[in-house]
Predicted model as a PDB file, atoms N, CA, C, CB and O in Angstrom, pLDDT in the B-factor column:
MODEL        1                                                                  
ATOM      1  N   UNK A   1       4.873  -3.305  -4.280  1.00 51.00           N  
ATOM      2  CA  UNK A   1       5.375  -2.964  -2.961  1.00 51.00           C  
ATOM      3  C   UNK A   1       5.943  -4.142  -2.479  1.00 51.00           C  
ATOM      4  CB  UNK A   1       4.352  -2.429  -2.015  1.00 51.00           C  
ATOM      5  O   UNK A   1       5.293  -5.187  -2.501  1.00 51.00           O  
ATOM      6  N   UNK A   2       7.359  -4.083  -1.941  1.00 65.00           N  
ATOM      7  CA  UNK A   2       8.090  -4.870  -1.092  1.00 65.00           C  
ATOM      8  C   UNK A   2       8.001  -4.773   0.039  1.00 65.00           C  
ATOM      9  CB  UNK A   2       9.120  -4.843  -1.221  1.00 65.00           C  
ATOM     10  O   UNK A   2       8.206  -3.685   0.576  1.00 65.00           O  
ATOM     11  N   UNK A   3       7.562  -6.231   0.981  1.00 84.00           N  
ATOM     12  CA  UNK A   3       6.725  -6.140   2.324  1.00 84.00           C  
ATOM     13  C   UNK A   3       7.911  -5.465   3.213  1.00 84.00           C  
ATOM     14  CB  UNK A   3       6.090  -7.815   2.998  1.00 84.00           C  
ATOM     15  O   UNK A   3       8.789  -6.328   3.222  1.00 84.00           O  
ATOM     16  N   UNK A   4       8.262  -4.607   3.789  1.00 91.00           N  
ATOM     17  CA  UNK A   4       8.811  -3.669   4.875  1.00 91.00           C  
ATOM     18  C   UNK A   4       9.100  -4.803   5.836  1.00 91.00           C  
ATOM     19  CB  UNK A   4       7.724  -2.398   5.494  1.00 91.00           C  
ATOM     20  O   UNK A   4       8.425  -5.793   6.119  1.00 91.00           O  
ATOM     21  N   UNK A   5      10.256  -4.404   6.253  1.00 95.00           N  
ATOM     22  CA  UNK A   5      10.865  -4.872   7.817  1.00 95.00           C  
ATOM     23  C   UNK A   5      10.620  -4.262   8.814  1.00 95.00           C  
ATOM     24  CB  UNK A   5      12.172  -4.892   8.018  1.00 95.00           C  
ATOM     25  O   UNK A   5       9.867  -3.294   8.704  1.00 95.00           O  
ATOM     26  N   UNK A   6      10.921  -4.452   9.539  1.00 95.00           N  
ATOM     27  CA  UNK A   6      10.973  -4.207  11.121  1.00 95.00           C  
ATOM     28  C   UNK A   6      11.472  -3.032  11.131  1.00 95.00           C  
ATOM     29  CB  UNK A   6      11.814  -5.162  12.049  1.00 95.00           C  
ATOM     30  O   UNK A   6      10.871  -2.015  11.478  1.00 95.00           O  
ATOM     31  N   UNK A   7      13.057  -3.132  10.596  1.00 96.00           N  
ATOM     32  CA  UNK A   7      14.176  -2.252   9.872  1.00 96.00           C  
ATOM     33  C   UNK A   7      13.719  -1.493   9.312  1.00 96.00           C  
ATOM     34  CB  UNK A   7      15.024  -2.720   9.035  1.00 96.00           C  
ATOM     35  O   UNK A   7      13.878  -0.392   9.839  1.00 96.00           O  
ATOM     36  N   UNK A   8      13.072  -1.474   8.263  1.00 96.00           N  
ATOM     37  CA  UNK A   8      12.155  -0.818   7.055  1.00 96.00           C  
ATOM     38  C   UNK A   8      11.452   0.726   7.463  1.00 96.00           C  
ATOM     39  CB  UNK A   8      10.772  -1.994   6.703  1.00 96.00           C  
ATOM     40  O   UNK A   8      11.529   1.910   7.135  1.00 96.00           O  
ATOM     41  N   UNK A   9      10.628  -0.283   8.530  1.00 96.00           N  
ATOM     42  CA  UNK A   9       9.742   0.530   9.457  1.00 96.00           C  
ATOM     43  C   UNK A   9      10.151   1.514  10.648  1.00 96.00           C  
ATOM     44  CB  UNK A   9       8.985  -0.377  10.041  1.00 96.00           C  
ATOM     45  O   UNK A   9       9.510   2.352  11.284  1.00 96.00           O  
ATOM     46  N   UNK A  10      11.131   1.190  10.682  1.00 97.00           N  
ATOM     47  CA  UNK A  10      12.115   1.591  12.012  1.00 97.00           C  
ATOM     48  C   UNK A  10      12.482   2.888  11.641  1.00 97.00           C  
ATOM     49  CB  UNK A  10      13.568   0.620  12.311  1.00 97.00           C  
ATOM     50  O   UNK A  10      12.340   3.943  12.259  1.00 97.00           O  
ATOM     51  N   UNK A  11      13.031   2.634  10.414  1.00 97.00           N  
ATOM     52  CA  UNK A  11      14.262   3.835   9.410  1.00 97.00           C  
ATOM     53  C   UNK A  11      12.943   5.007   9.106  1.00 97.00           C  
ATOM     54  CB  UNK A  11      15.201   2.894   7.240  1.00 97.00           C  
ATOM     55  O   UNK A  11      13.068   6.219   9.281  1.00 97.00           O  
ATOM     56  N   UNK A  12      11.758   4.362   8.645  1.00 95.00           N  
ATOM     57  CA  UNK A  12      10.783   5.179   7.801  1.00 95.00           C  
ATOM     58  C   UNK A  12      10.204   6.072   9.161  1.00 95.00           C  
ATOM     59  CB  UNK A  12       9.456   4.103   6.818  1.00 95.00           C  
ATOM     60  O   UNK A  12       9.932   7.246   8.910  1.00 95.00           O  
ATOM     61  N   UNK A  13      10.021   5.662  10.412  1.00 97.00           N  
ATOM     62  CA  UNK A  13       9.357   6.154  11.619  1.00 97.00           C  
ATOM     63  C   UNK A  13      10.327   7.271  12.581  1.00 97.00           C  
ATOM     64  CB  UNK A  13       8.965   4.776  12.495  1.00 97.00           C  
ATOM     65  O   UNK A  13       9.997   7.968  13.540  1.00 97.00           O  
ATOM     66  N   UNK A  14      11.574   7.119  11.921  1.00 98.00           N  
ATOM     67  CA  UNK A  14      12.828   7.822  12.698  1.00 98.00           C  
ATOM     68  C   UNK A  14      13.299   7.559  14.079  1.00 98.00           C  
ATOM     69  CB  UNK A  14      12.601   9.158  12.779  1.00 98.00           C  
ATOM     70  O   UNK A  14      13.818   8.375  14.840  1.00 98.00           O  
ATOM     71  N   UNK A  15      12.960   5.871  14.372  1.00 98.00           N  
ATOM     72  CA  UNK A  15      13.460   5.419  15.665  1.00 98.00           C  
ATOM     73  C   UNK A  15      14.278   4.250  15.556  1.00 98.00           C  
ATOM     74  CB  UNK A  15      12.393   5.146  16.584  1.00 98.00           C  
ATOM     75  O   UNK A  15      14.563   3.817  14.440  1.00 98.00           O  
ATOM     76  N   UNK A  16      14.713   3.653  16.678  1.00 97.00           N  
ATOM     77  CA  UNK A  16      15.680   2.370  16.406  1.00 97.00           C  
ATOM     78  C   UNK A  16      14.533   1.399  16.411  1.00 97.00           C  
ATOM     79  CB  UNK A  16      17.007   1.986  17.653  1.00 97.00           C  
ATOM     80  O   UNK A  16      13.358   1.462  16.773  1.00 97.00           O  
ATOM     81  N   UNK A  17      15.451   0.304  15.774  1.00 97.00           N  
ATOM     82  CA  UNK A  17      14.699  -1.110  15.538  1.00 97.00           C  
ATOM     83  C   UNK A  17      14.285  -1.410  17.115  1.00 97.00           C  
ATOM     84  CB  UNK A  17      15.839  -2.500  14.761  1.00 97.00           C  
ATOM     85  O   UNK A  17      13.108  -1.707  17.323  1.00 97.00           O  
ATOM     86  N   UNK A  18      15.147  -1.348  18.168  1.00 98.00           N  
ATOM     87  CA  UNK A  18      14.672  -2.095  19.443  1.00 98.00           C  
ATOM     88  C   UNK A  18      13.468  -1.381  19.757  1.00 98.00           C  
ATOM     89  CB  UNK A  18      15.721  -2.096  20.719  1.00 98.00           C  
ATOM     90  O   UNK A  18      12.452  -1.918  20.198  1.00 98.00           O  
ATOM     91  N   UNK A  19      13.627   0.030  19.482  1.00 98.00           N  
ATOM     92  CA  UNK A  19      12.453   1.024  19.773  1.00 98.00           C  
ATOM     93  C   UNK A  19      10.712   0.633  19.345  1.00 98.00           C  
ATOM     94  CB  UNK A  19      12.910   2.388  18.895  1.00 98.00           C  
ATOM     95  O   UNK A  19       9.722   1.061  19.938  1.00 98.00           O  
ATOM     96  N   UNK A  20      10.729  -0.101  18.399  1.00 96.00           N  
ATOM     97  CA  UNK A  20       9.858  -0.908  17.818  1.00 96.00           C  
ATOM     98  C   UNK A  20       9.531  -2.306  18.745  1.00 96.00           C  
ATOM     99  CB  UNK A  20      10.449  -1.191  16.430  1.00 96.00           C  
ATOM    100  O   UNK A  20       8.452  -2.538  19.289  1.00 96.00           O  
ATOM    101  N   UNK A  21      10.720  -3.160  18.781  1.00 96.00           N  
ATOM    102  CA  UNK A  21      10.226  -4.496  19.734  1.00 96.00           C  
ATOM    103  C   UNK A  21      10.083  -3.926  20.652  1.00 96.00           C  
ATOM    104  CB  UNK A  21      11.053  -5.747  20.053  1.00 96.00           C  
ATOM    105  O   UNK A  21       9.115  -4.376  21.266  1.00 96.00           O  
ATOM    106  N   UNK A  22      10.650  -2.926  21.254  1.00 98.00           N  
ATOM    107  CA  UNK A  22       9.797  -2.607  22.764  1.00 98.00           C  
ATOM    108  C   UNK A  22       8.833  -2.208  22.847  1.00 98.00           C  
ATOM    109  CB  UNK A  22      10.169  -1.835  23.596  1.00 98.00           C  
ATOM    110  O   UNK A  22       8.404  -2.589  23.936  1.00 98.00           O  
ATOM    111  N   UNK A  23       7.637  -1.227  22.033  1.00 97.00           N  
ATOM    112  CA  UNK A  23       6.276  -1.337  21.704  1.00 97.00           C  
ATOM    113  C   UNK A  23       5.999  -2.093  21.844  1.00 97.00           C  
ATOM    114  CB  UNK A  23       5.807  -1.156  20.859  1.00 97.00           C  
ATOM    115  O   UNK A  23       4.976  -2.122  22.528  1.00 97.00           O  
ATOM    116  N   UNK A  24       6.486  -3.268  21.446  1.00 97.00           N  
ATOM    117  CA  UNK A  24       5.322  -4.573  20.902  1.00 97.00           C  
ATOM    118  C   UNK A  24       5.234  -4.796  22.302  1.00 97.00           C  
ATOM    119  CB  UNK A  24       5.843  -6.171  19.751  1.00 97.00           C  
ATOM    120  O   UNK A  24       4.167  -4.770  22.916  1.00 97.00           O  
ATOM    121  N   UNK A  25       6.403  -5.025  22.840  1.00 98.00           N  
ATOM    122  CA  UNK A  25       6.520  -5.783  24.180  1.00 98.00           C  
ATOM    123  C   UNK A  25       5.790  -4.882  25.188  1.00 98.00           C  
ATOM    124  CB  UNK A  25       8.130  -6.063  24.658  1.00 98.00           C  
ATOM    125  O   UNK A  25       4.845  -5.385  25.796  1.00 98.00           O  
ATOM    126  N   UNK A  26       6.124  -3.618  25.428  1.00 98.00           N  
ATOM    127  CA  UNK A  26       5.316  -2.569  26.659  1.00 98.00           C  
ATOM    128  C   UNK A  26       4.144  -1.719  26.230  1.00 98.00           C  
ATOM    129  CB  UNK A  26       6.363  -1.390  27.273  1.00 98.00           C  
ATOM    130  O   UNK A  26       3.489  -1.166  27.113  1.00 98.00           O  
ATOM    131  N   UNK A  27       3.802  -1.555  24.913  1.00 98.00           N  
ATOM    132  CA  UNK A  27       3.004  -0.677  24.668  1.00 98.00           C  
ATOM    133  C   UNK A  27       2.345  -1.108  23.164  1.00 98.00           C  
ATOM    134  CB  UNK A  27       3.737   0.660  24.804  1.00 98.00           C  
ATOM    135  O   UNK A  27       2.390  -0.501  22.094  1.00 98.00           O  
ATOM    136  N   UNK A  28       1.566  -2.713  23.601  1.00 98.00           N  
ATOM    137  CA  UNK A  28       0.834  -3.013  22.178  1.00 98.00           C  
ATOM    138  C   UNK A  28      -0.334  -2.487  21.706  1.00 98.00           C  
ATOM    139  CB  UNK A  28       0.531  -4.235  22.053  1.00 98.00           C  
ATOM    140  O   UNK A  28      -0.851  -3.018  20.724  1.00 98.00           O  
ATOM    141  N   UNK A  29      -1.086  -1.097  22.467  1.00 98.00           N  
ATOM    142  CA  UNK A  29      -1.796  -0.761  21.855  1.00 98.00           C  
ATOM    143  C   UNK A  29      -0.939   0.765  20.729  1.00 98.00           C  
ATOM    144  CB  UNK A  29      -2.985  -0.624  22.915  1.00 98.00           C  
ATOM    145  O   UNK A  29      -1.448   1.174  19.685  1.00 98.00           O  
ATOM    146  N   UNK A  30      -0.040   1.141  21.143  1.00 98.00           N  
ATOM    147  CA  UNK A  30       1.138   2.135  19.996  1.00 98.00           C  
ATOM    148  C   UNK A  30       1.466   0.746  18.713  1.00 98.00           C  
ATOM    149  CB  UNK A  30       3.301   2.789  21.182  1.00 98.00           C  
ATOM    150  O   UNK A  30       0.989   0.749  17.579  1.00 98.00           O  
ATOM    151  N   UNK A  31       2.004   0.108  19.049  1.00 97.00           N  
ATOM    152  CA  UNK A  31       2.648  -1.086  18.068  1.00 97.00           C  
ATOM    153  C   UNK A  31       1.440  -1.354  17.619  1.00 97.00           C  
ATOM    154  CB  UNK A  31       3.507  -2.479  18.694  1.00 97.00           C  
ATOM    155  O   UNK A  31       1.547  -0.906  16.477  1.00 97.00           O  
ATOM    156  N   UNK A  32       0.161  -1.841  17.713  1.00 98.00           N  
ATOM    157  CA  UNK A  32      -0.779  -2.375  17.052  1.00 98.00           C  
ATOM    158  C   UNK A  32      -1.113  -1.093  16.311  1.00 98.00           C  
ATOM    159  CB  UNK A  32      -1.856  -3.094  17.883  1.00 98.00           C  
ATOM    160  O   UNK A  32      -0.963  -1.304  15.108  1.00 98.00           O  
ATOM    161  N   UNK A  33      -1.594   0.429  16.600  1.00 97.00           N  
ATOM    162  CA  UNK A  33      -1.729   1.111  15.734  1.00 97.00           C  
ATOM    163  C   UNK A  33      -0.443   1.930  14.546  1.00 97.00           C  
ATOM    164  CB  UNK A  33      -2.443   1.798  16.460  1.00 97.00           C  
ATOM    165  O   UNK A  33      -0.641   2.712  13.616  1.00 97.00           O  
ATOM    166  N   UNK A  34       0.574   1.467  14.968  1.00 97.00           N  
ATOM    167  CA  UNK A  34       2.270   1.924  14.253  1.00 97.00           C  
ATOM    168  C   UNK A  34       1.807   1.018  12.673  1.00 97.00           C  
ATOM    169  CB  UNK A  34       4.280   0.919  15.473  1.00 97.00           C  
ATOM    170  O   UNK A  34       1.959   1.386  11.509  1.00 97.00           O  
ATOM    171  N   UNK A  35       1.256  -0.157  13.179  1.00 97.00           N  
ATOM    172  CA  UNK A  35       1.213  -1.407  12.397  1.00 97.00           C  
ATOM    173  C   UNK A  35       0.016  -1.175  11.494  1.00 97.00           C  
ATOM    174  CB  UNK A  35       1.073  -2.766  13.318  1.00 97.00           C  
ATOM    175  O   UNK A  35       0.207  -1.455  10.311  1.00 97.00           O  
ATOM    176  N   UNK A  36      -1.264  -0.684  11.852  1.00 96.00           N  
ATOM    177  CA  UNK A  36      -2.307  -0.666  11.367  1.00 96.00           C  
ATOM    178  C   UNK A  36      -1.873   0.746  10.621  1.00 96.00           C  
ATOM    179  CB  UNK A  36      -3.526  -0.844  12.359  1.00 96.00           C  
ATOM    180  O   UNK A  36      -2.903   0.964   9.984  1.00 96.00           O  
ATOM    181  N   UNK A  37      -1.045   1.755  10.334  1.00 96.00           N  
ATOM    182  CA  UNK A  37      -1.341   3.154   9.890  1.00 96.00           C  
ATOM    183  C   UNK A  37      -0.222   1.600   8.574  1.00 96.00           C  
ATOM    184  CB  UNK A  37      -0.639   5.304  10.993  1.00 96.00           C  
ATOM    185  O   UNK A  37      -0.705   1.281   7.488  1.00 96.00           O  
ATOM    186  N   UNK A  38       0.777   1.140   8.951  1.00 95.00           N  
ATOM    187  CA  UNK A  38       1.669   0.154   7.703  1.00 95.00           C  
ATOM    188  C   UNK A  38       0.486  -0.457   6.967  1.00 95.00           C  
ATOM    189  CB  UNK A  38       2.836  -1.318   8.389  1.00 95.00           C  
ATOM    190  O   UNK A  38       0.466  -0.231   5.758  1.00 95.00           O  
ATOM    191  N   UNK A  39      -0.322  -1.055   7.377  1.00 95.00           N  
ATOM    192  CA  UNK A  39      -1.401  -1.746   6.695  1.00 95.00           C  
ATOM    193  C   UNK A  39      -2.694  -0.620   5.761  1.00 95.00           C  
ATOM    194  CB  UNK A  39      -2.138  -2.674   8.040  1.00 95.00           C  
ATOM    195  O   UNK A  39      -3.484  -0.924   4.868  1.00 95.00           O  
ATOM    196  N   UNK A  40      -2.465   0.571   6.378  1.00 96.00           N  
ATOM    197  CA  UNK A  40      -3.455   1.511   5.882  1.00 96.00           C  
ATOM    198  C   UNK A  40      -2.699   1.958   4.306  1.00 96.00           C  
ATOM    199  CB  UNK A  40      -3.690   2.931   7.124  1.00 96.00           C  
ATOM    200  O   UNK A  40      -3.090   1.875   3.141  1.00 96.00           O  
ATOM    201  N   UNK A  41      -1.840   2.299   4.748  1.00 93.00           N  
ATOM    202  CA  UNK A  41      -0.799   3.292   3.895  1.00 93.00           C  
ATOM    203  C   UNK A  41      -0.884   1.899   2.260  1.00 93.00           C  
ATOM    204  CB  UNK A  41       1.478   3.575   5.090  1.00 93.00           C  
ATOM    205  O   UNK A  41      -1.259   2.231   1.135  1.00 93.00           O  
ATOM    206  N   UNK A  42      -0.467   0.573   2.616  1.00 93.00           N  
ATOM    207  CA  UNK A  42      -0.334  -0.291   1.873  1.00 93.00           C  
ATOM    208  C   UNK A  42      -1.478  -0.890   0.690  1.00 93.00           C  
ATOM    209  CB  UNK A  42       0.024  -1.045   2.714  1.00 93.00           C  
ATOM    210  O   UNK A  42      -1.414  -1.430  -0.415  1.00 93.00           O  
ATOM    211  N   UNK A  43      -2.655  -0.396   1.742  1.00 94.00           N  
ATOM    212  CA  UNK A  43      -4.072  -0.646   1.202  1.00 94.00           C  
ATOM    213  C   UNK A  43      -4.650   0.434   0.314  1.00 94.00           C  
ATOM    214  CB  UNK A  43      -5.033  -0.820   2.351  1.00 94.00           C  
ATOM    215  O   UNK A  43      -5.352   0.279  -0.686  1.00 94.00           O  
ATOM    216  N   UNK A  44      -4.232   1.532   0.855  1.00 95.00           N  
ATOM    217  CA  UNK A  44      -4.618   2.781  -0.551  1.00 95.00           C  
ATOM    218  C   UNK A  44      -3.969   2.728  -1.721  1.00 95.00           C  
ATOM    219  CB  UNK A  44      -4.293   4.315  -0.257  1.00 95.00           C  
ATOM    220  O   UNK A  44      -4.477   2.853  -2.835  1.00 95.00           O  
ATOM    221  N   UNK A  45      -2.147   2.425  -1.301  1.00 93.00           N  
ATOM    222  CA  UNK A  45      -1.373   1.858  -2.665  1.00 93.00           C  
ATOM    223  C   UNK A  45      -1.789   1.101  -3.726  1.00 93.00           C  
ATOM    224  CB  UNK A  45      -0.458   1.135  -2.388  1.00 93.00           C  
ATOM    225  O   UNK A  45      -1.722   1.269  -4.943  1.00 93.00           O  
ATOM    226  N   UNK A  46      -2.383  -0.059  -2.789  1.00 94.00           N  
ATOM    227  CA  UNK A  46      -2.720  -1.262  -3.729  1.00 94.00           C  
ATOM    228  C   UNK A  46      -4.479  -0.639  -4.262  1.00 94.00           C  
ATOM    229  CB  UNK A  46      -2.675  -3.141  -2.620  1.00 94.00           C  
ATOM    230  O   UNK A  46      -4.914  -1.022  -5.348  1.00 94.00           O  
ATOM    231  N   UNK A  47      -5.141   0.099  -3.567  1.00 96.00           N  
ATOM    232  CA  UNK A  47      -6.061   0.371  -4.093  1.00 96.00           C  
ATOM    233  C   UNK A  47      -6.254   1.363  -5.222  1.00 96.00           C  
ATOM    234  CB  UNK A  47      -6.606   0.537  -3.280  1.00 96.00           C  
ATOM    235  O   UNK A  47      -7.199   1.294  -6.007  1.00 96.00           O  
ATOM    236  N   UNK A  48      -5.165   2.428  -5.270  1.00 96.00           N  
ATOM    237  CA  UNK A  48      -4.762   3.408  -6.681  1.00 96.00           C  
ATOM    238  C   UNK A  48      -4.367   2.189  -7.748  1.00 96.00           C  
ATOM    239  CB  UNK A  48      -3.135   4.696  -6.394  1.00 96.00           C  
ATOM    240  O   UNK A  48      -4.639   2.311  -8.942  1.00 96.00           O  
ATOM    241  N   UNK A  49      -3.847   1.263  -7.335  1.00 94.00           N  
ATOM    242  CA  UNK A  49      -3.089   0.826  -8.665  1.00 94.00           C  
ATOM    243  C   UNK A  49      -4.554   0.184  -9.423  1.00 94.00           C  
ATOM    244  CB  UNK A  49      -1.563  -0.545  -8.354  1.00 94.00           C  
ATOM    245  O   UNK A  49      -4.918   0.426 -10.574  1.00 94.00           O  
ATOM    246  N   UNK A  50      -5.097  -0.496  -8.643  1.00 96.00           N  
ATOM    247  CA  UNK A  50      -6.714  -1.251  -8.466  1.00 96.00           C  
ATOM    248  C   UNK A  50      -7.541   0.033 -10.023  1.00 96.00           C  
ATOM    249  CB  UNK A  50      -7.737  -0.821  -5.951  1.00 96.00           C  
ATOM    250  O   UNK A  50      -7.995  -0.281 -11.123  1.00 96.00           O  
ATOM    251  N   UNK A  51      -7.440   0.962  -9.575  1.00 96.00           N  
ATOM    252  CA  UNK A  51      -8.167   1.934 -10.110  1.00 96.00           C  
ATOM    253  C   UNK A  51      -7.478   2.327 -11.386  1.00 96.00           C  
ATOM    254  CB  UNK A  51      -8.351   3.029  -9.167  1.00 96.00           C  
ATOM    255  O   UNK A  51      -8.137   2.528 -12.406  1.00 96.00           O  
ATOM    256  N   UNK A  52      -5.779   2.477 -11.349  1.00 95.00           N  
ATOM    257  CA  UNK A  52      -5.581   3.222 -12.834  1.00 95.00           C  
ATOM    258  C   UNK A  52      -5.653   1.854 -13.788  1.00 95.00           C  
ATOM    259  CB  UNK A  52      -3.830   4.212 -13.035  1.00 95.00           C  
ATOM    260  O   UNK A  52      -6.161   2.015 -14.898  1.00 95.00           O  
ATOM    261  N   UNK A  53      -5.143   0.412 -13.409  1.00 95.00           N  
ATOM    262  CA  UNK A  53      -5.470  -0.755 -14.371  1.00 95.00           C  
ATOM    263  C   UNK A  53      -6.879  -0.785 -14.667  1.00 95.00           C  
ATOM    264  CB  UNK A  53      -5.077  -2.134 -13.806  1.00 95.00           C  
ATOM    265  O   UNK A  53      -7.104  -1.012 -15.855  1.00 95.00           O  
ATOM    266  N   UNK A  54      -8.170  -0.582 -13.743  1.00 96.00           N  
ATOM    267  CA  UNK A  54      -9.393  -0.220 -14.158  1.00 96.00           C  
ATOM    268  C   UNK A  54      -9.648   0.670 -15.360  1.00 96.00           C  
ATOM    269  CB  UNK A  54      -9.910   0.300 -13.164  1.00 96.00           C  
ATOM    270  O   UNK A  54     -10.256   0.310 -16.368  1.00 96.00           O  
ATOM    271  N   UNK A  55      -9.069   1.988 -15.128  1.00 95.00           N  
ATOM    272  CA  UNK A  55      -9.217   3.094 -16.120  1.00 95.00           C  
ATOM    273  C   UNK A  55      -8.471   2.349 -17.523  1.00 95.00           C  
ATOM    274  CB  UNK A  55      -8.370   4.677 -15.510  1.00 95.00           C  
ATOM    275  O   UNK A  55      -9.119   2.025 -18.519  1.00 95.00           O  
ATOM    276  N   UNK A  56      -7.122   2.176 -17.386  1.00 95.00           N  
ATOM    277  CA  UNK A  56      -6.725   1.719 -18.611  1.00 95.00           C  
ATOM    278  C   UNK A  56      -7.259   0.424 -19.231  1.00 95.00           C  
ATOM    279  CB  UNK A  56      -5.452   1.634 -18.529  1.00 95.00           C  
ATOM    280  O   UNK A  56      -7.198   0.282 -20.452  1.00 95.00           O  
ATOM    281  N   UNK A  57      -7.941  -0.824 -18.198  1.00 95.00           N  
ATOM    282  CA  UNK A  57      -9.162  -1.142 -19.159  1.00 95.00           C  
ATOM    283  C   UNK A  57     -10.344  -0.634 -19.710  1.00 95.00           C  
ATOM    284  CB  UNK A  57      -9.603  -1.864 -18.826  1.00 95.00           C  
ATOM    285  O   UNK A  57     -10.861  -1.324 -20.589  1.00 95.00           O  
ATOM    286  N   UNK A  58     -10.799   0.242 -19.447  1.00 93.00           N  
ATOM    287  CA  UNK A  58     -11.820   0.998 -19.910  1.00 93.00           C  
ATOM    288  C   UNK A  58     -11.343   1.658 -21.312  1.00 93.00           C  
ATOM    289  CB  UNK A  58     -12.218   2.032 -18.812  1.00 93.00           C  
ATOM    290  O   UNK A  58     -11.942   1.965 -22.343  1.00 93.00           O  
ATOM    291  N   UNK A  59     -10.581   1.704 -21.071  1.00 94.00           N  
ATOM    292  CA  UNK A  59      -9.449   2.565 -22.114  1.00 94.00           C  
ATOM    293  C   UNK A  59      -9.541   1.291 -23.379  1.00 94.00           C  
ATOM    294  CB  UNK A  59      -7.348   2.853 -21.229  1.00 94.00           C  
ATOM    295  O   UNK A  59     -10.130   1.322 -24.459  1.00 94.00           O  
ATOM    296  N   UNK A  60      -9.039   0.633 -22.999  1.00 93.00           N  
ATOM    297  CA  UNK A  60      -8.818  -0.359 -24.182  1.00 93.00           C  
ATOM    298  C   UNK A  60      -9.745  -1.152 -24.966  1.00 93.00           C  
ATOM    299  CB  UNK A  60      -8.098  -1.234 -23.791  1.00 93.00           C  
ATOM    300  O   UNK A  60      -9.518  -1.758 -26.014  1.00 93.00           O  
ATOM    301  N   UNK A  61     -11.220  -1.027 -24.065  1.00 92.00           N  
ATOM    302  CA  UNK A  61     -12.297  -1.553 -24.391  1.00 92.00           C  
ATOM    303  C   UNK A  61     -13.057  -0.547 -25.045  1.00 92.00           C  
ATOM    304  CB  UNK A  61     -12.890  -2.130 -23.358  1.00 92.00           C  
ATOM    305  O   UNK A  61     -13.928  -0.827 -25.868  1.00 92.00           O  
ATOM    306  N   UNK A  62     -12.734   0.730 -24.680  1.00 90.00           N  
ATOM    307  CA  UNK A  62     -13.401   1.806 -25.673  1.00 90.00           C  
ATOM    308  C   UNK A  62     -12.792   2.353 -26.844  1.00 90.00           C  
ATOM    309  CB  UNK A  62     -13.690   2.929 -25.009  1.00 90.00           C  
ATOM    310  O   UNK A  62     -13.227   3.224 -27.597  1.00 90.00           O  
ATOM    311  N   UNK A  63     -11.492   1.575 -26.895  1.00 90.00           N  
ATOM    312  CA  UNK A  63     -10.581   1.825 -28.299  1.00 90.00           C  
ATOM    313  C   UNK A  63     -10.957   0.664 -29.094  1.00 90.00           C  
ATOM    314  CB  UNK A  63      -8.795   1.864 -28.104  1.00 90.00           C  
ATOM    315  O   UNK A  63     -11.046   0.836 -30.310  1.00 90.00           O  
ATOM    316  N   UNK A  64     -11.173  -0.398 -28.649  1.00 88.00           N  
ATOM    317  CA  UNK A  64     -11.157  -1.475 -29.449  1.00 88.00           C  
ATOM    318  C   UNK A  64     -13.136  -1.657 -29.534  1.00 88.00           C  
ATOM    319  CB  UNK A  64     -10.046  -2.911 -28.614  1.00 88.00           C  
ATOM    320  O   UNK A  64     -13.567  -2.560 -30.250  1.00 88.00           O  
ATOM    321  N   UNK A  65     -13.922  -0.954 -28.940  1.00 88.00           N  
ATOM    322  CA  UNK A  65     -15.449  -0.405 -29.682  1.00 88.00           C  
ATOM    323  C   UNK A  65     -15.569   0.159 -30.691  1.00 88.00           C  
ATOM    324  CB  UNK A  65     -16.172   0.448 -29.095  1.00 88.00           C  
ATOM    325  O   UNK A  65     -16.322  -0.219 -31.589  1.00 88.00           O  
ATOM    326  N   UNK A  66     -14.328   1.904 -30.768  1.00 86.00           N  
ATOM    327  CA  UNK A  66     -14.370   2.318 -31.618  1.00 86.00           C  
ATOM    328  C   UNK A  66     -13.961   1.753 -32.901  1.00 86.00           C  
ATOM    329  CB  UNK A  66     -14.027   3.093 -31.323  1.00 86.00           C  
ATOM    330  O   UNK A  66     -14.388   2.167 -33.979  1.00 86.00           O  
ATOM    331  N   UNK A  67     -13.217   0.904 -32.778  1.00 81.00           N  
ATOM    332  CA  UNK A  67     -12.161   0.354 -34.340  1.00 81.00           C  
ATOM    333  C   UNK A  67     -13.373  -0.726 -34.582  1.00 81.00           C  
ATOM    334  CB  UNK A  67     -10.000  -0.626 -34.043  1.00 81.00           C  
ATOM    335  O   UNK A  67     -13.534  -0.913 -35.788  1.00 81.00           O  
ATOM    336  N   UNK A  68     -14.092  -1.339 -33.920  1.00 78.00           N  
ATOM    337  CA  UNK A  68     -14.985  -1.747 -34.488  1.00 78.00           C  
ATOM    338  C   UNK A  68     -16.425  -1.305 -35.243  1.00 78.00           C  
ATOM    339  CB  UNK A  68     -15.039  -2.302 -33.830  1.00 78.00           C  
ATOM    340  O   UNK A  68     -17.111  -2.013 -35.981  1.00 78.00           O  
ATOM    341  N   UNK A  69     -16.606  -0.268 -34.935  1.00 75.00           N  
ATOM    342  CA  UNK A  69     -17.305   0.773 -35.025  1.00 75.00           C  
ATOM    343  C   UNK A  69     -17.179   1.421 -37.099  1.00 75.00           C  
ATOM    344  CB  UNK A  69     -16.545   1.865 -33.615  1.00 75.00           C  
ATOM    345  O   UNK A  69     -17.972   1.423 -38.040  1.00 75.00           O  
ATOM    346  N   UNK A  70     -15.867   1.818 -36.920  1.00 72.00           N  
ATOM    347  CA  UNK A  70     -15.350   2.217 -38.064  1.00 72.00           C  
ATOM    348  C   UNK A  70     -14.942   0.879 -39.404  1.00 72.00           C  
ATOM    349  CB  UNK A  70     -14.071   3.036 -37.491  1.00 72.00           C  
ATOM    350  O   UNK A  70     -14.490   1.077 -40.532  1.00 72.00           O  
ATOM    351  N   UNK A  71     -15.218  -0.124 -38.903  1.00 62.00           N  
ATOM    352  CA  UNK A  71     -15.108  -1.167 -39.853  1.00 62.00           C  
ATOM    353  C   UNK A  71     -16.100  -1.452 -40.421  1.00 62.00           C  
ATOM    354  CB  UNK A  71     -14.698  -2.190 -39.464  1.00 62.00           C  
ATOM    355  O   UNK A  71     -16.093  -2.349 -41.264  1.00 62.00           O  
TER     356      UNK A  71                                                      
ENDMDL                                                                          
END                                                                             
């Protein structure tokens, strides 16, 4: 996934980019929570990708092992 810009984040939240910058300046706890939410979403996505890669590797190894048994 590409790194989200502040504009992308604001669009996703349905707010103006200026609002996001105002939160950063005037409401740092709210800004921090919002940014953590985006980081959390990215971590979940990466975790799913890693899980899918592990499943593919497992299937590949199982297939390789069954091919060697049949020879």
